[in-house]
C-alpha positions, 0 to 999 in steps of 0.5 A: 500500500505504501508503494502505491502512495509513493508512486502517486506522490512521484507522479504528482511531483513529476506532473507538477514539474512538467507543468510548472512553466505553463500559464495555468498555475497547476505545477506548484499545487501538484508538487505541494500535493505530492509533498503532502502525500510523502509526509503523510506516509513517511515518519522520516520525511515528517521529521525531516520537514519538521527540522527544516521548518525549525531552522528556516522561519521563512519555510515555516511561515510558508507552510503555515500559510498553506496549512491555514488555506488547505482542506482539513485532511491535508492541514492535519498532515502538515500540522504534524510537522510543526516545530515543537516548542522547547 
């Protein structure tokens, strides 16, 4: 089952990369959705994203902005990667 999700994520990211330069804005949302699928299925990816968010405030602000505007199911996955307070 995990292989299916990772294949879907790879497909979304590849489609996003292929369409990022088109005038219709589909590339970035497809790549973001692929990232959400990877983070949702892999604990190590979630830990890596959490450490990146902790060390890079601009990245943390951007992902928090996405959390606030995405559907609840996706927002819940991204909220798991919020940096823990010390």
